[in-house]
N, C-alpha and C positions, 0 to 999 in steps of 0.2 A: 669782511667775511659775513655772509648772511647767517642769520640766526635760525635755529630749527623751529619749524612750525609747531613742534611738540610743546613749545613753551606757551603756545596760544590754545591749540586744540590737540589733545592727545587721543589717538584712535587705537584701541586695542582690538585685534581680530581674534575671535575664538571660534574654532571649528568644532562643531558637535561630533561626538563619536559616531562612527558609521553604524547604521542599523544593520543587524544581522538578519539572515533569512532562516526559515524553518527547515531548510535542507531540501534534498531532492527526493522525489517520489516517482521518478520516471526513468530510472536507470536499472538495468538488470545485471546480475553477475553470473558468469558461466565458470564453473570450476571443473577442471579435468586433470588428467595425469600426464598429458603431453609435456615434453621437456623444452618447448619453445620459450616458456617463461620459467626462470629459475626460482628456487625457493627463496633466495635472497631478495629478488625483486618482488616476488609473491603475486603481484597484480600488475596488469597494464590496461590502459583504456584505448578503445578503438572506436572510430566513427562509422565504419562500414566493413564489409568483408574484404573490399579492395585495400583498405587500410591495414587489415590483418595480413594480407599477402605481402604488402610493402614492409610489414614488420617482422617478416621471417617465417610466417606460416606457409605451408605448401598447398593447403586446400584439401589434403587427405586426412587431416586430423579430425577426430570426432567433435572437438570444440568448434572447429570451423563449420561443420555440418549443423551444429546447434545454432551458431551465430547466423547461418544462412536462413534458417527458419525464423529466428528472432527478428531479423531485419526485413523479412519478406512480407510482413502483414500489411493490411490496408492502412493502418496507422503505424508508420515505421518509427522506432525510437531514434533519437539523435546519436546515441552512443551505447556501448556495452563495455563492461569491465570483465576481463578474463583473468581467472586466478589459477594458481598452481596448487595441485594436490600432490604432495610429495610422497610418492609410493615407495621410495627407497628407505625411508626412516620409519615405516610402520604407522604412518599418520592415518587416523580415521577420517572419514568424509566430514564428520562434524568438526573435527580439529581443523581441517583445511578451511571450511567455511568461516570458523571463528578467527583463524589467522588472516583470512582475506578481509574480514570486518576490521581487524586491528590495523591492517595495512591501508585500508581505504574505506571510509564511512559514507561514501557518496551513493552507494547502491541501496535499493529498497527491496528488490526481488532477487531470488537466486535460483539457479538450476545446477544440479550436479550430474555430470556426464557418467552414463553407465553405472548408476547406483544400484546396488542390490537392495533387497527388502531391509536387511539389517542397516545398510547405509541410510536408506530413506527414513527409517524410524529414528536413527541417531540424529540426523540433520533436523528432522521435524521437532524433536525435543529441544535441540539447541536453539533453533529459530524462535520457538515459542517464548523463550525467556530473553531473547537478544535485545540489546540496546545499541543504537537506536532501533525502533520497531522495524521489523522486516517480515517478509513472507517468502514461502518456499514452494516451488512448483516441481512436481515429479511426474514421470511417465511410468506406467506399468503395462506390460502385455501378458501378465501372469494369467493363465487359463483359470486358476482358482478364483480370481476376481469375477470373471464373467459367469462362472458356474455357481458362485455363491458358496464355495467351500469354506467352512469355518476356519478362522485364523488368518485369512488372507490380509494383505497389507492395508487395503482400504477399510476393511472391517476393524482391523486393529487400531488404526489412527482415529476412526470414528468413535470407537469405544473409549479411547484416551481423551476425546473431546478437544482435539487440537484445532484452534481457530486460525492458525497462521500457515496451514499447509493445504495446498491445492493439488489434488491428484487427478490425473487424466488416464483413463484406460484407452490404450491405442496400440495397434500393431505397427504404426508408423514410428520409426525410431525418433526419439526426442520430441515427440509431438507437443508435449507441454511447453516446450520452449517457444512454440508458435503462440500459445496463449499468453505467455509472459511477454513476448514481443508486442502483441496487440495491447495488453494492459499497460505497458510502459509507454508505448507510442501514443495511445489515446489520452493519456493523462497530461494534457497541455496546460491545465490550470486556467485556461481562458474562460470567459463567460459562457455558461451553458455547456460546459465540457464534461460534466458528470456522465458516467456511462455504466452499464452493467456488462457482464461477460456472457449472459444468456443469449442464445440464438445468433451468435457471431459465426462468420465463416473463417476457417483457418486455411491460409494459403500453404500448399505443400504437404497437407495432411489428408490421407484417404479416410473417408467415412467408414465406421465399423458397421457391418451388416449383421447386427445381432437380433435375436428374437425378443419379443416383448418381455418375457420373463427375465432375460439377462439384463435388458435395459432397466427394468424396474428394480432389480437387485442392486445394480451399481448406483442408481440414483437414491435408493433406499439407505445405503451406507454413506451417503453424501459424497459419492465420487462424481466424476464428470466424464463425458465422452462426446465424441464428434460422430454424429450418425445421420441417417436419412429419415426424413418425414415426408408424408404425402404420397400421391400416386403418380402415374406416368404423366398426367396432365399438369401437375404442379409439384415438382420434386425439390425439396429443400435439404441442403446439407448444413446442419446446425450444431453448434456447441451447446450442450445442456449439462448442467443447469447453472454453472457459475458459482459453486459453493465451496467453502473450505471443509475440512474433514468433520467439523462439528455441525455443519449445516448453515453457518453464517455465510451470507453472500459476500463475495470478494469485494464488491464495491463498498459495502458497509465498513469492512475492515479498513480499506484504503482511505475512505473519506473521514473516518473517525481518527485514524492515525495522523492525517494531514491537519485536521482541526485541532487535535491535542498539541501537535508540534507548533502550529501557528499561534495558538493562545499562549503557550509557554514562552515563545520567542517574543511575542508582542509585549507581554508583561515584563520580561527581562529588558527589552529595549527601552521601555518606559522608565525603568530604574536607572539604566546606564546613561541615557541621554538627558536625564533631568539633573540639574545641579543639586536638587533636593526635592524629594516627594514628602511633603509634610504629613505628619500622622494626624490628619484632619479629614473632615468630610470632603473638603476640596481636593486633598491629595488622593483620596479614594476615588473621587470622580475622574481623576486623570487615569488611574489604573483601569477603571471600568471602561472608559472611552477607548483605551488602548486595546482592551480585549474585544470590545464591540467591533472595532475596525478589522480585527482578524476574523471574527465570525461573519462579517460581510463578504469575505472572500469565499467561504463555503456557500453562502447564499447565492452569490453571483455564479459560482460554478454549477449550481443546481443540486448540490448535496443536501442542503437544507431548504425548507419551504414552509410557508405559513400553515398553521394547523392547530387543532384543539389539543391541549395538554391533557392526556388521559392517564398520567402516572401519578404517583404520590405527590402531595403538596410540597413546594419548595419555597420557603419564606412566604411572601405574599402571593405566590402563584398557586392557585387552587386547581384541582381537577375540574376540567370543563372550561377553563379559561382559554382564550384564543392567543396563540403566539403569532402576532401579526407579521413578524419578520422571520419567523422560524427559529428564533433564539431570544433569550433574555439574559441579561447580566445583572445579578443581584448581589449586593454586599451588605454584610451586617454593619451596624453602626459603630463608629469609633468609640462612642460613649459607653457601649456595652462591653468593651474590652476589660480584662483584668489588668491590674497594675503590673503584674508580672509580664504579660504579653506586651504591654505598652513599653516597659523598660527594655524588653528584648527587641523592640522596634519591629514587631510583627504587624502585618496588615490584618484587619478582621477578615474572617472567611468570605470568600467570593464563590458564588454558585452560577453555573452557566447551563440552564436547561435548554435543550435544543430539540427541534422536531425534524427528523430525517424526512427527506422528500420521498424516499421509498421508490418503488418501480412496479409497474404492472407487467407480470410475466405469464399470467394465466387468465383466460377469459371464458366466461360461460355466456352463451347467447341463446335466447329463447326465440324461436321462429313460430309465430302463431298464424295459421292459415285458415282463411274463411272462404268457402265456395258459394 
C-alpha cells in the first residue's frame, strides 16, 4: 500500500473570504397600486417592459407606462424593480417605499406612481433618512408651481432643504421617470462615465412652453423642467438644471454616495480578508491602501479630479495645497492613541479629503470686435 504524500509534504489550501461590493447605484424602483404584485411578494425585478408583459402585466397599468419612460432613454438601465403600494390596508406612500426597501435593497432611486403633494412630501422625508442612501424622483404638473403660488410642493421641499429629492415640473405624465431612467442607465461605473443631468434630452417627454418668469421661478426653488431654448435656427429641448430640492446637483449626491459606500466596503474587506491587521503603522498602511484603491474608482469615473485644496486644513493638508490625484488618505499615528482606544482595538482616525471634478454648466463669452 502506497503511503500518503502528506507524510512528506502537507499542502493546506486556504480560500480567502469573498470581497464584497459597495452595492448598486444604477437600479430604479417604481412603486404603484396595481395588483399584479402582491403585498406578500412586495417587489419584483424586470429587465424590460417585455419582461413585465411576460410577468403578468397587461401594458395598461401606470407602472408599465412609467417603466416605458424609464427604459426608453438614451442610456437604458439594465433592470427595474417594481413594488407594491398596498392601497387596501391604508398604507401611505412612504410606508410602501420603506417596505420595498426592506424587501429589496438593490435599488438606489425610486419613483411613486400618481403621488399627491402629501405623498411626495412624505416620501421625500422618508428617503432623506433612508439607509442605504437613496434618492427620490417625482413629477408635478401643479399650476401653482409654474405660477409661483406660495406653498406649492417645489417651494415646500426647497424650504425643507431636502437634498435627496429631484422634482420635475411637467405636463407629461410620469416625466421624472425618464430622468430616473437616464440617471440609472448612464451610471455604468466605467472609466470617464461621470455625468450630469443638465441639458439632457428626455425621450417620450414633451417640452414645457413656459415663459421666462415661470422658468425662473421653478429654477429658483431648485426645481427642474424640460423646455426649449434657442430660436428657429437652433432649437434645443433640454432638461434644466439637474438639481435636488436644496440646490445640490444630482451628480454630486450620487458620486458622494458611491464614494462613501466604496470607502466603507473597502475598509471592511481589508478587515475581513486579513488574518489580522496589526495595530501598528504597518497595519494602518494596509487600511490606507485599501481606501486609496476605492478612491481610485471615483477618480477613474471622473467624479474626482486633481485640484487645489481650498477648504480648512486636514492634518498635514493645508489650504492651497495641490491634491494631485483628487484625493488624499491621511491617518493619525498609532503612537498618538490613548490606552483606552488601543485596548478597544480601534484604528486611529482616518481622513479622506477629496476634490470633486465639478462640471461646467454656464458659460460667459466676451466677443471683442475691431473694425
